[in-house]
LUMMARLUM-462767 format. One record per residue (C-alpha): residue number from 1; residue in three letters; x, y, z. Coordinates in nm, 2 decimals. Each point is the difference from the previous one (the first is absolute). Last residue first. Example, Ala and Ser with C-alpha at 12.3 -4.5 7.8 and 13.67 -1.06 7.14 Angstrom:
REM residues 2
{i = 2; aa = SER; c1 = 1.37; c2 = -0.11; c3 = 0.71};
{i = 1; aa = ALA; c1 = -0.14; c2 = -0.34; c3 = 0.07};
***
This chain:
REM residues 314
{i = 314; aa = VAL; c1 = 13.99; c2 = 2.34; c3 = -6.80};
{i = 313; aa = TYR; c1 = -0.17; c2 = 0.34; c3 = 0.06};
{i = 312; aa = ALA; c1 = -0.36; c2 = -0.04; c3 = -0.09};
{i = 311; aa = MET; c1 = 0.02; c2 = -0.37; c3 = 0.09};
{i = 310; aa = ASP; c1 = 0.00; c2 = 0.08; c3 = 0.37};
{i = 309; aa = SER; c1 = -0.30; c2 = -0.23; c3 = 0.07};
{i = 308; aa = TYR; c1 = -0.35; c2 = 0.08; c3 = 0.14};
{i = 307; aa = TYR; c1 = -0.14; c2 = 0.11; c3 = -0.33};
{i = 306; aa = ILE; c1 = 0.15; c2 = -0.32; c3 = -0.16};
{i = 305; aa = VAL; c1 = -0.25; c2 = -0.22; c3 = 0.17};
{i = 304; aa = ILE; c1 = -0.29; c2 = 0.22; c3 = -0.11};
{i = 303; aa = GLY; c1 = 0.13; c2 = 0.00; c3 = -0.36};
{i = 302; aa = SER; c1 = 0.03; c2 = -0.37; c3 = -0.02};
{i = 301; aa = LEU; c1 = -0.34; c2 = -0.04; c3 = 0.14};
{i = 300; aa = ILE; c1 = -0.15; c2 = 0.20; c3 = -0.28};
{i = 299; aa = ILE; c1 = 0.14; c2 = -0.24; c3 = -0.26};
{i = 298; aa = LEU; c1 = -0.12; c2 = -0.30; c3 = 0.20};
{i = 297; aa = GLY; c1 = -0.34; c2 = 0.15; c3 = 0.03};
{i = 296; aa = ALA; c1 = -0.03; c2 = 0.05; c3 = -0.37};
{i = 295; aa = GLY; c1 = 0.07; c2 = -0.37; c3 = -0.05};
{i = 294; aa = ILE; c1 = -0.26; c2 = -0.10; c3 = 0.26};
{i = 293; aa = VAL; c1 = -0.25; c2 = 0.23; c3 = -0.17};
{i = 292; aa = GLN; c1 = 0.08; c2 = -0.16; c3 = -0.33};
{i = 291; aa = ILE; c1 = -0.08; c2 = -0.34; c3 = 0.15};
{i = 290; aa = TRP; c1 = -0.34; c2 = 0.14; c3 = 0.12};
{i = 289; aa = VAL; c1 = -0.11; c2 = 0.14; c3 = -0.33};
{i = 288; aa = LEU; c1 = 0.06; c2 = 0.37; c3 = -0.07};
{i = 287; aa = SER; c1 = -0.24; c2 = 0.26; c3 = -0.14};
{i = 286; aa = GLU; c1 = -0.03; c2 = 0.28; c3 = -0.26};
{i = 285; aa = GLY; c1 = -0.30; c2 = 0.23; c3 = -0.03};
{i = 284; aa = LEU; c1 = 0.21; c2 = 0.29; c3 = -0.14};
{i = 283; aa = PHE; c1 = -0.10; c2 = 0.26; c3 = 0.26};
{i = 282; aa = LEU; c1 = 0.00; c2 = -0.16; c3 = 0.34};
{i = 281; aa = ILE; c1 = 0.20; c2 = -0.32; c3 = -0.07};
{i = 280; aa = ALA; c1 = 0.25; c2 = 0.19; c3 = -0.21};
{i = 279; aa = LEU; c1 = 0.05; c2 = 0.29; c3 = 0.24};
{i = 278; aa = VAL; c1 = 0.04; c2 = -0.24; c3 = 0.30};
{i = 277; aa = SER; c1 = 0.24; c2 = -0.22; c3 = -0.19};
{i = 276; aa = VAL; c1 = 0.21; c2 = 0.29; c3 = -0.13};
{i = 275; aa = MET; c1 = 0.04; c2 = 0.14; c3 = 0.36};
{i = 274; aa = VAL; c1 = 0.10; c2 = -0.34; c3 = 0.14};
{i = 273; aa = PRO; c1 = 0.24; c2 = -0.06; c3 = -0.30};
{i = 272; aa = THR; c1 = 0.17; c2 = 0.33; c3 = 0.06};
{i = 271; aa = LEU; c1 = 0.02; c2 = -0.01; c3 = 0.38};
{i = 270; aa = MET; c1 = 0.28; c2 = -0.25; c3 = -0.03};
{i = 269; aa = SER; c1 = 0.25; c2 = 0.27; c3 = -0.09};
{i = 268; aa = MET; c1 = 0.21; c2 = -0.10; c3 = 0.30};
{i = 267; aa = LEU; c1 = 0.17; c2 = -0.30; c3 = -0.17};
{i = 266; aa = THR; c1 = 0.08; c2 = 0.18; c3 = -0.33};
{i = 265; aa = LEU; c1 = 0.15; c2 = 0.31; c3 = 0.17};
{i = 264; aa = TYR; c1 = 0.17; c2 = -0.20; c3 = 0.28};
{i = 263; aa = SER; c1 = 0.19; c2 = -0.22; c3 = -0.25};
{i = 262; aa = ALA; c1 = 0.13; c2 = 0.30; c3 = -0.19};
{i = 261; aa = THR; c1 = 0.15; c2 = 0.13; c3 = 0.32};
{i = 260; aa = SER; c1 = -0.10; c2 = 0.33; c3 = 0.16};
{i = 259; aa = VAL; c1 = 0.05; c2 = 0.38; c3 = -0.01};
{i = 258; aa = LYS; c1 = 0.08; c2 = 0.06; c3 = -0.37};
{i = 257; aa = LEU; c1 = -0.22; c2 = -0.29; c3 = -0.11};
{i = 256; aa = THR; c1 = -0.30; c2 = 0.16; c3 = 0.16};
{i = 255; aa = ARG; c1 = 0.05; c2 = 0.33; c3 = -0.18};
{i = 254; aa = TYR; c1 = 0.04; c2 = -0.21; c3 = -0.31};
{i = 253; aa = ILE; c1 = -0.33; c2 = -0.17; c3 = 0.03};
{i = 252; aa = PHE; c1 = -0.17; c2 = 0.32; c3 = 0.12};
{i = 251; aa = ILE; c1 = 0.04; c2 = 0.20; c3 = -0.31};
{i = 250; aa = TRP; c1 = -0.08; c2 = -0.28; c3 = -0.24};
{i = 249; aa = ALA; c1 = -0.32; c2 = -0.08; c3 = 0.19};
{i = 248; aa = MET; c1 = -0.10; c2 = 0.37; c3 = -0.04};
{i = 247; aa = ALA; c1 = 0.07; c2 = 0.00; c3 = -0.37};
{i = 246; aa = LEU; c1 = -0.20; c2 = -0.33; c3 = -0.05};
{i = 245; aa = CYS; c1 = -0.29; c2 = 0.14; c3 = 0.21};
{i = 244; aa = PHE; c1 = -0.02; c2 = 0.31; c3 = -0.23};
{i = 243; aa = GLY; c1 = 0.03; c2 = -0.22; c3 = -0.31};
{i = 242; aa = THR; c1 = -0.28; c2 = -0.23; c3 = 0.11};
{i = 241; aa = LEU; c1 = -0.24; c2 = 0.29; c3 = 0.07};
{i = 240; aa = LEU; c1 = 0.08; c2 = 0.18; c3 = -0.32};
{i = 239; aa = GLY; c1 = -0.01; c2 = -0.33; c3 = -0.20};
{i = 238; aa = TYR; c1 = -0.34; c2 = -0.09; c3 = 0.15};
{i = 237; aa = VAL; c1 = -0.15; c2 = 0.32; c3 = -0.13};
{i = 236; aa = LEU; c1 = 0.19; c2 = 0.01; c3 = -0.33};
{i = 235; aa = ASP; c1 = -0.06; c2 = -0.37; c3 = -0.08};
{i = 234; aa = ASN; c1 = -0.37; c2 = 0.05; c3 = 0.07};
{i = 233; aa = SER; c1 = 0.00; c2 = 0.29; c3 = -0.26};
{i = 232; aa = THR; c1 = 0.13; c2 = -0.25; c3 = -0.25};
{i = 231; aa = ALA; c1 = 0.34; c2 = -0.08; c3 = -0.14};
{i = 230; aa = LYS; c1 = 0.13; c2 = -0.21; c3 = -0.29};
{i = 229; aa = CYS; c1 = 0.37; c2 = 0.05; c3 = -0.10};
{i = 228; aa = CYS; c1 = 0.10; c2 = -0.37; c3 = 0.03};
{i = 227; aa = SER; c1 = -0.17; c2 = -0.33; c3 = 0.02};
{i = 226; aa = PHE; c1 = 0.17; c2 = -0.21; c3 = 0.27};
{i = 225; aa = LEU; c1 = -0.32; c2 = -0.13; c3 = 0.16};
{i = 224; aa = ASP; c1 = -0.19; c2 = -0.03; c3 = -0.32};
{i = 223; aa = GLY; c1 = -0.11; c2 = -0.36; c3 = 0.07};
{i = 222; aa = GLU; c1 = 0.25; c2 = -0.18; c3 = 0.21};
{i = 221; aa = PHE; c1 = 0.29; c2 = 0.08; c3 = -0.23};
{i = 220; aa = ARG; c1 = -0.15; c2 = 0.19; c3 = -0.30};
{i = 219; aa = GLY; c1 = 0.27; c2 = 0.27; c3 = -0.01};
{i = 218; aa = PHE; c1 = 0.28; c2 = -0.26; c3 = 0.00};
{i = 217; aa = ASN; c1 = -0.16; c2 = -0.19; c3 = -0.29};
{i = 216; aa = THR; c1 = -0.04; c2 = 0.32; c3 = -0.21};
{i = 215; aa = SER; c1 = 0.37; c2 = 0.09; c3 = 0.03};
{i = 214; aa = VAL; c1 = 0.10; c2 = 0.34; c3 = -0.12};
{i = 213; aa = VAL; c1 = -0.22; c2 = 0.21; c3 = 0.23};
{i = 212; aa = ALA; c1 = 0.05; c2 = -0.23; c3 = 0.30};
{i = 211; aa = ILE; c1 = 0.38; c2 = 0.01; c3 = -0.06};
{i = 210; aa = GLY; c1 = -0.01; c2 = 0.38; c3 = 0.00};
{i = 209; aa = ALA; c1 = -0.20; c2 = 0.00; c3 = 0.32};
{i = 208; aa = LEU; c1 = 0.26; c2 = -0.23; c3 = 0.17};
{i = 207; aa = VAL; c1 = 0.28; c2 = 0.24; c3 = -0.11};
{i = 206; aa = LEU; c1 = -0.20; c2 = 0.29; c3 = 0.12};
{i = 205; aa = ILE; c1 = -0.06; c2 = -0.17; c3 = 0.34};
{i = 204; aa = ILE; c1 = 0.38; c2 = -0.06; c3 = 0.04};
{i = 203; aa = PRO; c1 = 0.08; c2 = 0.36; c3 = -0.10};
{i = 202; aa = ILE; c1 = -0.26; c2 = 0.13; c3 = 0.25};
{i = 201; aa = SER; c1 = 0.12; c2 = -0.19; c3 = 0.31};
{i = 200; aa = ALA; c1 = 0.35; c2 = 0.15; c3 = 0.05};
{i = 199; aa = LEU; c1 = -0.13; c2 = 0.36; c3 = -0.01};
{i = 198; aa = PRO; c1 = -0.30; c2 = -0.10; c3 = 0.21};
{i = 197; aa = LYS; c1 = 0.24; c2 = -0.14; c3 = 0.27};
{i = 196; aa = GLN; c1 = 0.28; c2 = 0.25; c3 = -0.02};
{i = 195; aa = LEU; c1 = -0.18; c2 = 0.25; c3 = 0.22};
{i = 194; aa = THR; c1 = -0.01; c2 = -0.25; c3 = 0.28};
{i = 193; aa = VAL; c1 = 0.38; c2 = 0.00; c3 = 0.00};
{i = 192; aa = MET; c1 = 0.00; c2 = 0.37; c3 = 0.08};
{i = 191; aa = ASP; c1 = -0.26; c2 = -0.06; c3 = 0.27};
{i = 190; aa = PRO; c1 = 0.24; c2 = -0.24; c3 = 0.17};
{i = 189; aa = ASP; c1 = 0.22; c2 = 0.31; c3 = 0.10};
{i = 188; aa = LEU; c1 = 0.36; c2 = -0.12; c3 = -0.05};
{i = 187; aa = PRO; c1 = 0.26; c2 = -0.04; c3 = 0.26};
{i = 186; aa = GLU; c1 = 0.14; c2 = -0.31; c3 = -0.17};
{i = 185; aa = ASP; c1 = 0.12; c2 = -0.31; c3 = 0.21};
{i = 184; aa = LYS; c1 = -0.32; c2 = -0.21; c3 = -0.03};
{i = 183; aa = LEU; c1 = -0.13; c2 = 0.18; c3 = -0.31};
{i = 182; aa = PHE; c1 = 0.14; c2 = -0.23; c3 = -0.27};
{i = 181; aa = LYS; c1 = -0.08; c2 = -0.32; c3 = 0.20};
{i = 180; aa = ARG; c1 = -0.35; c2 = 0.12; c3 = 0.09};
{i = 179; aa = VAL; c1 = -0.06; c2 = 0.08; c3 = -0.37};
{i = 178; aa = LEU; c1 = 0.12; c2 = -0.35; c3 = -0.09};
{i = 177; aa = VAL; c1 = -0.23; c2 = -0.15; c3 = 0.26};
{i = 176; aa = SER; c1 = -0.30; c2 = 0.20; c3 = -0.13};
{i = 175; aa = GLY; c1 = 0.07; c2 = -0.11; c3 = -0.36};
{i = 174; aa = SER; c1 = 0.05; c2 = -0.37; c3 = 0.09};
{i = 173; aa = SER; c1 = -0.31; c2 = 0.00; c3 = 0.21};
{i = 172; aa = TRP; c1 = -0.23; c2 = 0.18; c3 = -0.24};
{i = 171; aa = CYS; c1 = 0.11; c2 = -0.21; c3 = -0.29};
{i = 170; aa = VAL; c1 = -0.04; c2 = -0.33; c3 = 0.18};
{i = 169; aa = CYS; c1 = -0.34; c2 = 0.11; c3 = 0.13};
{i = 168; aa = ALA; c1 = -0.11; c2 = 0.09; c3 = -0.35};
{i = 167; aa = ALA; c1 = 0.07; c2 = -0.36; c3 = -0.11};
{i = 166; aa = LEU; c1 = -0.23; c2 = -0.12; c3 = 0.28};
{i = 165; aa = LEU; c1 = -0.26; c2 = 0.25; c3 = -0.12};
{i = 164; aa = PHE; c1 = 0.03; c2 = -0.13; c3 = -0.36};
{i = 163; aa = ILE; c1 = -0.04; c2 = -0.36; c3 = 0.13};
{i = 162; aa = ASP; c1 = -0.32; c2 = 0.09; c3 = 0.19};
{i = 161; aa = GLY; c1 = -0.15; c2 = 0.16; c3 = -0.31};
{i = 160; aa = VAL; c1 = 0.05; c2 = -0.33; c3 = -0.19};
{i = 159; aa = ARG; c1 = -0.17; c2 = -0.20; c3 = 0.27};
{i = 158; aa = PRO; c1 = 0.20; c2 = -0.22; c3 = 0.25};
{i = 157; aa = ILE; c1 = 0.16; c2 = -0.34; c3 = -0.08};
{i = 156; aa = LEU; c1 = 0.01; c2 = -0.25; c3 = 0.28};
{i = 155; aa = ALA; c1 = -0.38; c2 = -0.06; c3 = 0.02};
{i = 154; aa = GLN; c1 = -0.21; c2 = -0.08; c3 = 0.31};
{i = 153; aa = GLY; c1 = 0.11; c2 = 0.20; c3 = 0.30};
{i = 152; aa = GLN; c1 = -0.22; c2 = 0.29; c3 = -0.10};
{i = 151; aa = THR; c1 = 0.26; c2 = 0.06; c3 = -0.28};
{i = 150; aa = THR; c1 = 0.09; c2 = 0.37; c3 = 0.05};
{i = 149; aa = LEU; c1 = -0.08; c2 = 0.04; c3 = 0.37};
{i = 148; aa = LEU; c1 = 0.13; c2 = -0.34; c3 = 0.12};
{i = 147; aa = TYR; c1 = 0.33; c2 = 0.03; c3 = -0.19};
{i = 146; aa = VAL; c1 = 0.05; c2 = 0.37; c3 = 0.11};
{i = 145; aa = GLY; c1 = -0.05; c2 = -0.11; c3 = 0.36};
{i = 144; aa = LEU; c1 = 0.24; c2 = -0.29; c3 = -0.03};
{i = 143; aa = ILE; c1 = 0.26; c2 = 0.23; c3 = -0.16};
{i = 142; aa = MET; c1 = -0.05; c2 = 0.26; c3 = 0.28};
{i = 141; aa = PHE; c1 = 0.02; c2 = -0.27; c3 = 0.27};
{i = 140; aa = PHE; c1 = 0.33; c2 = -0.12; c3 = -0.12};
{i = 139; aa = VAL; c1 = 0.15; c2 = 0.34; c3 = -0.07};
{i = 138; aa = THR; c1 = -0.10; c2 = 0.12; c3 = 0.35};
{i = 137; aa = ALA; c1 = 0.16; c2 = -0.31; c3 = 0.16};
{i = 136; aa = ILE; c1 = 0.32; c2 = 0.07; c3 = -0.19};
{i = 135; aa = LYS; c1 = -0.01; c2 = 0.37; c3 = 0.11};
{i = 134; aa = LEU; c1 = -0.05; c2 = -0.10; c3 = 0.36};
{i = 133; aa = PRO; c1 = 0.28; c2 = -0.25; c3 = -0.01};
{i = 132; aa = THR; c1 = 0.23; c2 = 0.28; c3 = -0.12};
{i = 131; aa = ILE; c1 = 0.14; c2 = 0.07; c3 = -0.34};
{i = 130; aa = ARG; c1 = 0.22; c2 = 0.30; c3 = 0.05};
{i = 129; aa = GLU; c1 = 0.00; c2 = 0.29; c3 = -0.24};
{i = 128; aa = LYS; c1 = 0.30; c2 = -0.04; c3 = -0.23};
{i = 127; aa = LEU; c1 = -0.14; c2 = 0.28; c3 = -0.22};
{i = 126; aa = LEU; c1 = 0.01; c2 = -0.18; c3 = -0.34};
{i = 125; aa = VAL; c1 = -0.05; c2 = -0.36; c3 = 0.08};
{i = 124; aa = TRP; c1 = -0.19; c2 = 0.02; c3 = 0.33};
{i = 123; aa = ALA; c1 = -0.20; c2 = 0.30; c3 = -0.12};
{i = 122; aa = PHE; c1 = -0.09; c2 = -0.19; c3 = -0.32};
{i = 121; aa = LEU; c1 = -0.12; c2 = -0.30; c3 = 0.20};
{i = 120; aa = ILE; c1 = -0.19; c2 = 0.21; c3 = 0.26};
{i = 119; aa = THR; c1 = -0.15; c2 = 0.21; c3 = -0.28};
{i = 118; aa = THR; c1 = -0.12; c2 = -0.30; c3 = -0.20};
{i = 117; aa = VAL; c1 = -0.18; c2 = -0.17; c3 = 0.30};
{i = 116; aa = VAL; c1 = -0.16; c2 = 0.31; c3 = 0.14};
{i = 115; aa = THR; c1 = -0.08; c2 = 0.12; c3 = -0.35};
{i = 114; aa = PHE; c1 = -0.26; c2 = -0.28; c3 = 0.00};
{i = 113; aa = LYS; c1 = -0.19; c2 = 0.28; c3 = 0.16};
{i = 112; aa = VAL; c1 = -0.13; c2 = 0.11; c3 = -0.34};
{i = 111; aa = LEU; c1 = -0.19; c2 = -0.33; c3 = 0.00};
{i = 110; aa = PHE; c1 = -0.22; c2 = 0.12; c3 = 0.29};
{i = 109; aa = GLY; c1 = -0.15; c2 = 0.31; c3 = -0.16};
{i = 108; aa = ALA; c1 = -0.01; c2 = -0.16; c3 = -0.35};
{i = 107; aa = ASN; c1 = -0.20; c2 = -0.29; c3 = 0.13};
{i = 106; aa = VAL; c1 = -0.25; c2 = 0.24; c3 = 0.16};
{i = 105; aa = ALA; c1 = -0.01; c2 = 0.20; c3 = -0.32};
{i = 104; aa = ASP; c1 = -0.10; c2 = -0.30; c3 = -0.20};
{i = 103; aa = THR; c1 = 0.22; c2 = -0.11; c3 = -0.29};
{i = 102; aa = LEU; c1 = 0.07; c2 = 0.10; c3 = -0.36};
{i = 101; aa = ALA; c1 = 0.00; c2 = 0.38; c3 = 0.02};
{i = 100; aa = ILE; c1 = 0.20; c2 = 0.01; c3 = 0.32};
{i = 99; aa = GLY; c1 = 0.26; c2 = -0.23; c3 = -0.16};
{i = 98; aa = VAL; c1 = 0.04; c2 = 0.21; c3 = -0.31};
{i = 97; aa = MET; c1 = 0.04; c2 = 0.31; c3 = 0.22};
{i = 96; aa = ALA; c1 = 0.26; c2 = -0.18; c3 = 0.21};
{i = 95; aa = LEU; c1 = 0.21; c2 = -0.09; c3 = -0.30};
{i = 94; aa = SER; c1 = 0.01; c2 = 0.37; c3 = -0.10};
{i = 93; aa = THR; c1 = 0.07; c2 = 0.10; c3 = 0.36};
{i = 92; aa = GLY; c1 = 0.30; c2 = -0.23; c3 = 0.03};
{i = 91; aa = PHE; c1 = 0.14; c2 = 0.06; c3 = -0.35};
{i = 90; aa = GLY; c1 = 0.02; c2 = 0.38; c3 = 0.03};
{i = 89; aa = ALA; c1 = -0.02; c2 = 0.07; c3 = 0.37};
{i = 88; aa = GLN; c1 = 0.24; c2 = -0.26; c3 = 0.15};
{i = 87; aa = ILE; c1 = 0.21; c2 = -0.09; c3 = -0.31};
{i = 86; aa = GLY; c1 = 0.02; c2 = 0.35; c3 = -0.14};
{i = 85; aa = ASN; c1 = 0.06; c2 = 0.14; c3 = 0.35};
{i = 84; aa = ALA; c1 = 0.30; c2 = -0.22; c3 = 0.04};
{i = 83; aa = PHE; c1 = 0.14; c2 = 0.11; c3 = -0.34};
{i = 82; aa = TYR; c1 = -0.06; c2 = 0.37; c3 = 0.09};
{i = 81; aa = LEU; c1 = 0.17; c2 = -0.05; c3 = 0.34};
{i = 80; aa = LYS; c1 = 0.31; c2 = -0.14; c3 = -0.18};
{i = 79; aa = TRP; c1 = -0.03; c2 = 0.28; c3 = -0.25};
{i = 78; aa = PHE; c1 = 0.01; c2 = 0.27; c3 = 0.27};
{i = 77; aa = LEU; c1 = 0.28; c2 = -0.17; c3 = 0.19};
{i = 76; aa = PRO; c1 = 0.22; c2 = -0.02; c3 = -0.31};
{i = 75; aa = LYS; c1 = -0.09; c2 = 0.37; c3 = -0.09};
{i = 74; aa = GLN; c1 = 0.10; c2 = 0.14; c3 = 0.34};
{i = 73; aa = ASP; c1 = 0.08; c2 = 0.37; c3 = -0.08};
{i = 72; aa = LYS; c1 = -0.25; c2 = 0.10; c3 = -0.27};
{i = 71; aa = PHE; c1 = -0.28; c2 = -0.24; c3 = 0.06};
{i = 70; aa = LEU; c1 = 0.02; c2 = 0.03; c3 = 0.38};
{i = 69; aa = GLN; c1 = 0.05; c2 = 0.38; c3 = -0.03};
{i = 68; aa = TYR; c1 = -0.32; c2 = 0.02; c3 = -0.20};
{i = 67; aa = PHE; c1 = -0.20; c2 = -0.20; c3 = 0.26};
{i = 66; aa = GLN; c1 = 0.16; c2 = 0.21; c3 = 0.28};
{i = 65; aa = VAL; c1 = -0.13; c2 = 0.32; c3 = -0.17};
{i = 64; aa = ARG; c1 = -0.34; c2 = -0.14; c3 = -0.07};
{i = 63; aa = VAL; c1 = -0.05; c2 = -0.13; c3 = 0.36};
{i = 62; aa = ARG; c1 = -0.25; c2 = 0.23; c3 = 0.16};
{i = 61; aa = PRO; c1 = -0.19; c2 = 0.12; c3 = -0.32};
{i = 60; aa = LEU; c1 = -0.01; c2 = -0.36; c3 = -0.13};
{i = 59; aa = ILE; c1 = -0.17; c2 = -0.15; c3 = 0.31};
{i = 58; aa = LEU; c1 = -0.37; c2 = 0.06; c3 = 0.00};
{i = 57; aa = VAL; c1 = -0.08; c2 = 0.16; c3 = -0.34};
{i = 56; aa = ALA; c1 = 0.25; c2 = -0.20; c3 = -0.21};
{i = 55; aa = LEU; c1 = -0.10; c2 = -0.32; c3 = 0.20};
{i = 54; aa = VAL; c1 = -0.36; c2 = 0.05; c3 = -0.09};
{i = 53; aa = PHE; c1 = 0.09; c2 = 0.08; c3 = -0.37};
{i = 52; aa = PHE; c1 = 0.20; c2 = -0.33; c3 = -0.02};
{i = 51; aa = ALA; c1 = -0.27; c2 = -0.20; c3 = 0.16};
{i = 50; aa = ILE; c1 = -0.25; c2 = 0.13; c3 = -0.26};
{i = 49; aa = VAL; c1 = 0.25; c2 = -0.11; c3 = -0.28};
{i = 48; aa = THR; c1 = 0.03; c2 = -0.34; c3 = 0.16};
{i = 47; aa = ILE; c1 = -0.37; c2 = -0.04; c3 = 0.05};
{i = 46; aa = LEU; c1 = -0.07; c2 = 0.08; c3 = -0.37};
{i = 45; aa = LEU; c1 = 0.28; c2 = -0.23; c3 = -0.13};
{i = 44; aa = GLN; c1 = -0.13; c2 = -0.29; c3 = 0.21};
{i = 43; aa = PHE; c1 = -0.36; c2 = 0.06; c3 = -0.11};
{i = 42; aa = SER; c1 = 0.09; c2 = 0.00; c3 = -0.37};
{i = 41; aa = LEU; c1 = 0.21; c2 = -0.31; c3 = 0.05};
{i = 40; aa = VAL; c1 = -0.25; c2 = -0.19; c3 = 0.21};
{i = 39; aa = SER; c1 = -0.32; c2 = 0.06; c3 = -0.19};
{i = 38; aa = ALA; c1 = -0.28; c2 = 0.16; c3 = 0.20};
{i = 37; aa = GLY; c1 = -0.34; c2 = -0.17; c3 = -0.02};
{i = 36; aa = ALA; c1 = -0.19; c2 = 0.11; c3 = 0.31};
{i = 35; aa = ASN; c1 = 0.12; c2 = -0.30; c3 = 0.19};
{i = 34; aa = PHE; c1 = 0.35; c2 = 0.10; c3 = -0.09};
{i = 33; aa = GLY; c1 = -0.05; c2 = 0.35; c3 = 0.15};
{i = 32; aa = LEU; c1 = -0.16; c2 = -0.14; c3 = 0.32};
{i = 31; aa = LYS; c1 = 0.29; c2 = -0.24; c3 = 0.03};
{i = 30; aa = ALA; c1 = 0.24; c2 = 0.30; c3 = -0.03};
{i = 29; aa = PHE; c1 = -0.19; c2 = 0.19; c3 = 0.27};
{i = 28; aa = PHE; c1 = 0.03; c2 = -0.30; c3 = 0.24};
{i = 27; aa = ILE; c1 = 0.37; c2 = -0.07; c3 = -0.07};
{i = 26; aa = GLN; c1 = 0.10; c2 = 0.37; c3 = 0.04};
{i = 25; aa = LEU; c1 = -0.21; c2 = 0.02; c3 = 0.32};
{i = 24; aa = ALA; c1 = 0.19; c2 = -0.29; c3 = 0.15};
{i = 23; aa = TRP; c1 = 0.34; c2 = 0.16; c3 = -0.10};
{i = 22; aa = PHE; c1 = -0.11; c2 = 0.33; c3 = 0.15};
{i = 21; aa = THR; c1 = -0.08; c2 = -0.15; c3 = 0.33};
{i = 20; aa = SER; c1 = 0.31; c2 = -0.23; c3 = 0.02};
{i = 19; aa = PHE; c1 = 0.23; c2 = 0.30; c3 = -0.08};
{i = 18; aa = LEU; c1 = -0.17; c2 = 0.21; c3 = 0.27};
{i = 17; aa = LEU; c1 = 0.05; c2 = -0.27; c3 = 0.26};
{i = 16; aa = VAL; c1 = 0.36; c2 = -0.07; c3 = -0.13};
{i = 15; aa = ASN; c1 = 0.09; c2 = 0.36; c3 = 0.07};
{i = 14; aa = PHE; c1 = -0.13; c2 = 0.02; c3 = 0.35};
{i = 13; aa = ALA; c1 = 0.14; c2 = -0.34; c3 = 0.10};
{i = 12; aa = PRO; c1 = 0.35; c2 = 0.08; c3 = -0.13};
{i = 11; aa = ALA; c1 = 0.02; c2 = 0.32; c3 = 0.21};
{i = 10; aa = SER; c1 = 0.07; c2 = 0.33; c3 = -0.19};
{i = 9; aa = SER; c1 = -0.35; c2 = 0.14; c3 = 0.05};
{i = 8; aa = SER; c1 = 0.01; c2 = -0.11; c3 = 0.36};
{i = 7; aa = ASN; c1 = 0.31; c2 = 0.20; c3 = 0.07};
{i = 6; aa = ARG; c1 = -0.12; c2 = 0.31; c3 = -0.17};
{i = 5; aa = ILE; c1 = -0.33; c2 = -0.02; c3 = 0.19};
{i = 4; aa = THR; c1 = 0.18; c2 = -0.04; c3 = 0.33};
{i = 3; aa = LYS; c1 = 0.23; c2 = 0.30; c3 = -0.08};
{i = 2; aa = LYS; c1 = -0.30; c2 = 0.21; c3 = -0.08};
{i = 1; aa = MET; c1 = -0.15; c2 = -0.08; c3 = 0.34};
***
């Protein structure tokens, strides 16, 4: 029985299920925070610090010795992973927070799955993962679904928040693929790499916060969205919830990458937009028009098809 549990907990599907769940909850709680008036930079710094403490409690005691040895004995690898985490967690999450603040939660839940397209392309270039007819078809239907969802089939240019989320997808994909590339032939515990995420994110957020303090125009973008160093009790409540979910999503994204391909991770996390949509419709009063439902359906269909493929290993 114990062996069965261990085997299932190391399986790609198990890890990606937990990753999808925590990612969806992160988007939902972040949207609640922004609806309550949180500013992006203050909120982003808060959730990153909280995520760091969560990781310190959950995984640091187990991997602290290996983490120090990685820094001491394998400095080139350490800084390569740090760079990749800066792209993925620092820039990617910061852009995503802006996008979540400026668009509907339902839109955000589905738009993050544009990583299907960007990850397949980056994995093909950097990891030499095969481009199969199935992947090509998935990319086509994903792009079509994203177009219908964000523009309602009428306009070519999506909203400002949608553009930030698409940019975040590029950062997430490139960072994740680089980590996969660096870890592919290294017997490293993926939790050690997860510990780098908040450490690589905080310097980037602090630089952006410094720019917001110095530049009045930057701080007043879209109202006071980028105003810095302002926090309320609502920020703390939603920040705690979002930061915890962020830490858990970080843990399971790299555990998935360790046992499967980058393409599989992004394709199989299709539960994320479904969960976000249910939460947003029930608790945020959001809705979809019929053309957006078709777009969302195309995105989900890509994940259903890929479930029955062997893309986790090729």
